[in-house]
N, C-alpha and C positions, 0 to 999 in steps of 0.2 A: 490799411488792407494787409492781411497776413498771408504769407506764402505757407502752404501746408505740405508736410511730408506724408509718409504713409500712415501708420497707425500704431497705437499702443493698445494691447488687449489686457483687460484686468477683470477680476471677479470680486464682488462685494458680498459679504454675508453679515447679518446682524442678528442680535438676540438679547434677551435678558433672562437671568436666572437659569441659564443652560437650556433654553427652549429648543436649540438646534443640536443635533448629534455631534457636530464638529466643534461646538463651542464648549469651553470649560464653564462650569457653573459659576455664576457671579451673584453675590448677595446670598440671602438665606432662603431656605425652603421649608422652614419649620413653623411658619406663620407668625414669628415674632416680629411685631411692628417696629422694634428698635433695630432690627438688622438692616444695614444699608444695602441698597441695590444699585447696580451700575448697568447702564446700557452700553454695549460694546459693538464696535464695527471692525470687521476683519477685512483687510485689503490684500488681494493676491495679484500682484503684477505677473503677467504670464509671458507675453512675448512682445517684441518690438521689431518693426520692419523699416530699416534704413538702407536696404540693399541697393536701391536705385536712386539714392538721393545725394548723400554727402560722402565725398572721397575720404574725408578726415574722420568720419564716424566709424570707429572700429572697436576701441575699448570703451564700451558704453556702460554708464551707471545711471540710475534714476534717483533723484532726491524727491522724497514724498513728504508733503506737508498738509496739515489740516488747517484751513484758513477761515477767518471770519471777516475778511476784507481783502482789498487788493494791494495794500502796502506790505512791505517786508515785515513790519512790526506786528502784523495781524496773524502771523503764524502762531497757533495755539499750542501750549505745552501739554498735549493730551495723548501723545504717542508713547506707549509703554516701552521703556528701555530694557536693556539686558541686565542680567543679575550683577554684572561687574560694573555697572554705571548708574547714572541717575534713574529714579523711578519713572519720570516722564521727560520726554524730549519734544522739541519743536520740529525736528526733522530727522529722517532716517535715510540711509543710502542702500541701494541694492548692490549685491556683489557683482563684480565686473567679470564678464566673459571675454577673455583675451582674443583680440583680432577677429571679432564677429560682428557683422553689421545687422544681423537678425537674431539677437540673443534671446534665449528663454530665461525666465526668472523663476525662482523658487522660494522667495521670501514670503513670510506671513507678517503683515503689519497690523498690530492690535491697537485700536484707538478707543479711548474712553470718550463717549459722546457727551456733549454738554446737555444739561437738563432741558434746555429750551433751544431747539434748532430753528433757524430762520433761513430765508433765501440767500443770506450773505455767507452761509457756510458752504464750503466746497473743498474738494481735494485738488491739490496742485501738484502736478508731476513736472519736474525739471530734468532735462536730459543733458548729460555731459560726456565728452570724450576725455579720457584720462590718459595723458602722455606717459610713456615709460621713462622718459628722460626729461627732467625739468630744464627748460631753457634759462639762461642767465637773466635774472630780473623778471622772469615770467612765471606764470602759474601752470601747474600740471593739468588744470581743468580748462576745457574749451566748451563753451556753451553751445548746445546743438538746437534746443527748442523747448517748447512747453506744451502741456496739455492739461486740461482741468475737467472736473466732473462735479456739478452741483449735487449737494447731499439730498435736497428735497426736490421732488417733482410732483406738482399738483398737491402740495402740502403733505406728501408721504415720503418716507425714507426710501431712497433708491437702493435696491439690492439686485444682484444678478451679474451677468457677464456683459461687458461693454467693449466696443471697439472704437477708440477715440482718435480723432485726427491730431496731428502734431504740428503746431505752429512753429515755423522756422525763423521767425523774426521776433524782435522785442515786442512784448505785449503792449498794446496801446492803452491809454487811460480808459477806465470804465469798460474793460474788455468783458467783464461778466454781464454787463447790461447791454452791450452792443449787439448781443445775439438775440435780444428779446423781440419776438415777432409772433403774433398769434397764429398766423398761417403755418409758419415753420414748426412752432411748438405743437400744434395739433397734428401735423403730418408725422413728425418724429414720434409723438406719443402713440399714435395709432399703429405705426410701423412696429414700434417696440412691443405692442400688444400682440402682434402677429408672430413675433420672433421669440417671445418669452412666455412663461407660464404666469398668467395674470388672473386675478379674480374679477369677474364682471358683476355689476357694471363698473366701468372705469370712469374716472373724472378727468375731463379735458377742459381746462379753463373753468368756465361756470356751467359746463354741460356734463351730464351723466349719460354714458353710451353703453347700451346693452350689447351682448354678443350678436344678437340678431340684427342690430342696427349698424354693426361695425363695417360691413361691406359698403353700405350706402354712404356712411360718413367718410370712409377712406376715399371713395371716389370723389366726393365733394372736396375733400382736402387736397387731392391731387390736382383737381381743376383750379383751385384757388392759389396754388403755389406761385403762379406768375404774378399774383397781387402782393407778394412779399416785398418788404422794403429791400432796397438794393444792398445796403451795408451788411445785414445779417445773411442775405442770400449769397453774397460773395464769400463771406466768412465760412459758410458751411456748404459751399457749392459742390465739392466733390462728394460729400455725404449724401446730398440731395440727389445728385445724378446717379451715384452708385445704387441707391435704393430704387430710383425710377427704372434703371436698367434691370434690376432684379425683378421688379414687378412686371416689366415688359416681357420677360422671357420665361417666367415661372408662375404657374398657378399656385394659389394659396388656399389653404383649407380653413374655413371659418364655420364653426358650429357643425362640423362634420360634412360640410358641403364645399365643393371646389368653387372658388371665386376667381374670376379672370379680370385682371386690371390692365391688360396689354395695351388696348387702344388709348385709355385715359393716360397711362404712364408715358407712352410714346408722344402723344400730343403735348403733354406737359414738358417733355424734353425739348420739343421744337419751340414751344412758347418761351421757355427759359432761355434757350440759345438766342432766339430772336431779340428778347428783351436785353440781354447782356450786350449783344452786338450793337444794338441801336443806342446804347447808353453813351452819352458824351463824356462821362466821368471815367470810362475804362479805355485802356489803350489797345491798339491793334498792331499786329506785326507787319512785316514787309509785304505779306500776301493779302493784307486786308482782313485777316481773321482776328477775332477777339483773342487776346493773349491768354486769358484765363481758360477759355475753352480749349485752345490749342495745347496748353500745358496739361490740362486734365487728360486729354486724349493721349498725349505722348508719354506722360510720366505716371499717371495714376490709374487710368482705366485698365481693368482686368475683367476677363470673362467671369460672370457671376457663378458662384459655386452652387450646386444643387442642394436643396434641403435634405437632411438626413432622415427626417421623420414624416416624409410624405406617405400617402397610402400605398400599400404593397400588393394591391390586387386590382384587376380590371384595367380600364383605360388609363386611369391616373398613373398606375405603376408602369404601364407601357411607355407613357410619355416621359416619365422620369428616367426610365432606362435608356430611351433614345437620346434624351438630353445628355445623360452622363456619357454615353458612347460617343455622341457628337463632340462633347467637350474634350474628351481625351484626344480626339482627332484634331481639334482646333487648338490644342494647347501648345503646339509647337511654336517656337519663336517666329518663324517665317510667316506662318498663317496668321498669328496674332498681330504681327506687324502690318500685314495686308489689311486686316480689319481696322486697325487704327488709321491707316491712310484713307480707307474708304470712309471712315467716320469724319476725318478732317474734310474730305471732299463734300460729305453730306452737310457738315456745319457751314462750309463756305456757300453751298447751294441754298441752304435754309436762309442764311443771312443776306445772300445776294442772288435772289431767284432769277435775275436777268442774265447771270453769267453762265 
């Protein structure tokens, strides 16, 4: 089981032959069949949040690798180097921001994609604290955690903006496959379709889902979350709960119509909390609360941010305005702390209704 930190945000762009404005042209455009063509992936690490996690995490850098397996030897030499060094590298490091637990990054990592991508290809982000003074016999690098992003989703190249969890412990064997669960995969894929510009129909596992069917399928997916296997559910617990709380308090727009998932999302939170509490494989604290849920409430839970592209007229605009005004009022540390304690009490009541 992995302990998770906050998140790393990154953006991916891809293209061939200069099909995107921000990409340099690769290959030829004169129709000559002898001209080679390369498919490129651009990775832009944006920001990292370790503010409430590790006291030692201050001078932070990221090592970025393109992997074809889980062993260290599986780092592929496909990252373009700088003009003063080798043409291709197996790893690159982001610049360090001194004494900052929530740094912003401005690097552009250019990757030459293999001709054939598989489910074994993924980006691996490794986070280090760099000490200003090397201790005798020690290293200047202190490992902080890991995050990773599969290159393919439903047999398609992943591009866009992502907010990834950070694992704070050593990665277990088969960590790429330990997250496989059809219920979670469907839930995350459908949530991603709400948050990003996607082309419908989308493929989820062996199913094609149109935009008109998205609301119904997402409701079914929310209901089925409690049927997920325990190991992947624990691994991605805070992402699942974050998205469920987002759906609980905020209407979504699907095909130009407002969709409300509040009841389904709240009931799923209750079911997941009850399932984790009743598991004999998970520990409880001195108050009889599930340690994972208590840690989520205390360290990870934040009031959901309102969407920026919600409708700007009528009742929907009014509800967004009220939510934003309410959130500004609730954003004080004292009030948010009260909310967390109330949630802990609710978790305890859900798990022990007789108390």
